[in-house]
C-alpha positions as CSV (number, residue, x, y, z in Angstrom):
1,M,-1.5,-29.0,-1.4
2,E,1.4,-28.5,-3.5
3,M,4.2,-25.8,-2.4
4,Q,5.4,-24.1,-5.6
5,S,8.4,-21.4,-5.7
6,H,9.5,-19.0,-8.2
7,T,12.6,-16.4,-7.7
8,E,13.3,-13.5,-9.0
9,V,16.3,-11.1,-8.7
10,V,14.7,-7.5,-8.5
11,R,16.7,-4.2,-9.6
12,A,15.5,-2.3,-6.1
13,P,16.4,-2.0,-2.6
14,V,14.8,-4.8,-0.3
15,E,12.7,-2.0,1.8
16,T,11.4,-0.9,-1.6
17,C,10.5,-4.4,-2.5
18,F,8.8,-5.2,1.0
19,D,7.0,-1.5,0.2
20,T,5.5,-3.0,-2.9
21,I,4.4,-5.7,-1.4
22,V,2.3,-4.6,1.0
23,D,0.7,-1.5,-1.1
24,F,-2.1,-4.2,-1.1
25,E,-4.6,-1.6,-2.7
26,R,-2.0,-0.9,-5.8
27,Y,-2.1,-4.7,-6.7
28,P,-5.3,-4.1,-8.8
29,G,-2.9,-1.9,-10.8
30,W,-0.1,-4.4,-11.4
31,F,-0.9,-7.8,-10.8
32,S,-3.2,-9.0,-13.3
33,G,-6.5,-11.0,-12.7
34,I,-6.9,-8.8,-9.1
35,D,-9.8,-6.3,-9.5
36,T,-10.0,-5.3,-6.2
37,A,-7.9,-5.7,-2.8
38,H,-9.7,-4.1,0.2
39,I,-7.8,-3.5,3.3
40,L,-10.3,-4.9,6.0
41,E,-7.5,-4.4,9.2
42,A,-4.0,-3.4,9.0
43,D,-1.8,-2.8,11.9
44,P,2.0,-1.8,9.6
45,E,3.9,-1.8,13.3
46,S,3.1,-5.5,13.8
47,G,3.0,-6.1,10.4
48,T,-0.2,-7.6,10.0
49,W,-3.3,-7.0,7.6
50,T,-6.2,-8.2,6.2
51,V,-6.9,-8.0,2.8
52,K,-10.0,-9.0,0.7
53,Y,-9.4,-9.8,-2.8
54,T,-11.5,-10.0,-6.0
55,L,-10.0,-11.6,-9.2
56,S,-11.3,-12.1,-12.3
57,M,-11.1,-16.0,-13.7
58,I,-11.7,-17.2,-17.1
59,I,-14.9,-19.4,-15.5
60,K,-15.9,-16.7,-12.7
61,T,-15.2,-14.3,-10.7
62,I,-13.9,-15.8,-6.5
63,T,-13.3,-13.4,-3.7
64,Y,-11.6,-14.4,-1.1
65,T,-9.5,-13.1,1.9
66,L,-6.0,-13.4,2.9
67,A,-4.4,-12.5,6.6
68,Y,-0.7,-11.6,6.2
69,Q,2.3,-11.5,8.5
70,S,5.3,-9.4,8.1
71,T,9.0,-9.3,9.7
72,R,10.0,-5.8,7.8
73,P,11.8,-5.9,5.5
74,H,12.7,-9.7,5.1
75,S,9.3,-11.8,5.0
76,L,5.7,-12.1,4.4
77,T,3.4,-14.7,5.1
78,W,-0.2,-14.9,4.1
79,K,-3.0,-17.6,4.9
80,M,-6.8,-17.8,3.4
81,T,-9.5,-16.8,6.1
82,E,-12.1,-17.2,3.9
83,G,-13.1,-17.2,0.2
84,D,-14.7,-19.1,-3.0
85,V,-11.1,-21.4,-3.1
86,T,-10.7,-23.9,-0.2
87,D,-7.0,-22.9,0.8
88,V,-4.5,-20.5,-0.3
89,E,-1.2,-20.0,2.0
90,G,2.4,-18.7,0.6
91,S,5.3,-16.4,1.5
92,Y,8.0,-14.1,0.2
93,D,11.2,-14.2,1.2
94,L,13.2,-10.6,0.2
95,V,17.0,-11.5,0.4
96,Q,19.7,-8.1,-0.6
97,L,22.0,-9.7,-2.6
98,E,23.6,-6.2,-3.0
99,P,22.7,-2.7,-2.2
100,G,19.9,-2.1,-4.6
101,I,19.3,-5.6,-5.9
102,T,17.1,-8.1,-4.0
103,E,16.5,-11.7,-4.3
104,A,12.4,-12.2,-4.3
105,T,11.3,-15.9,-3.5
106,C,7.8,-16.7,-3.3
107,T,6.2,-19.7,-2.3
108,Q,2.2,-20.4,-2.9
109,A,0.0,-23.4,-2.6
110,I,-3.6,-22.8,-3.6
111,N,-6.2,-25.4,-3.7
112,V,-9.4,-24.4,-5.6
113,G,-11.8,-26.8,-4.2
114,F,-12.7,-28.5,-7.6
115,W,-10.5,-31.1,-9.9
116,I,-8.6,-30.0,-12.5
117,P,-6.6,-32.4,-14.2
118,G,-3.1,-32.7,-12.7
119,P,-0.8,-31.5,-15.7
120,L,-3.5,-28.4,-16.7
121,K,-3.4,-27.7,-12.7
122,R,0.4,-28.1,-12.5
123,T,0.9,-25.9,-15.7
124,F,-1.5,-23.2,-14.3
125,E,-0.1,-23.4,-11.3
126,R,3.3,-22.4,-12.3
127,H,2.7,-20.2,-15.0
128,A,0.4,-18.0,-12.5
129,L,3.3,-18.0,-9.9
130,S,6.0,-17.1,-12.3
131,D,4.0,-14.5,-13.8
132,S,3.2,-13.0,-10.4
133,V,6.2,-12.5,-9.3
134,Q,7.5,-11.2,-12.8
135,E,4.9,-8.7,-12.4
136,F,6.0,-8.1,-8.5
137,R,9.7,-7.3,-9.7
138,D,8.4,-5.2,-12.4
139,A,6.5,-2.6,-9.9
140,A,9.0,-3.0,-7.4
141,E,11.6,-1.7,-10.1
142,E,9.4,1.0,-11.5
143,R,8.9,2.1,-7.8
144,A,13.1,2.1,-6.9
145,R,13.2,4.7,-10.3
């Protein structure tokens, strides 16, 4: 499983960025492809969540559950616990560059569990990751307004 990373500069405070990332139930409103996000367990005090997602893919609808751990307001990591894909893991790292400006880096690896030609797979993964980080940036900036 190959890790991919994408970084965006977000015009929002680091706390706002973190609050946007952990507002899982709002993901269907701004993450393209996510139909539903249901929080199965949440302990914001200890920085842990378990969230089940449903995504519409071109070929079929898939579901998977991710377990999250965080250190507020700078990092969030996730690992798949069950689902229709073989494996998902990743992280968000948030660094305040200056007040109201945050650097957000998402690193993620996905093993869909079926063969996709290498160049097509890498292109899909790169675009899916960059699109999701840009959608996060837009949602965090909107929340900061």
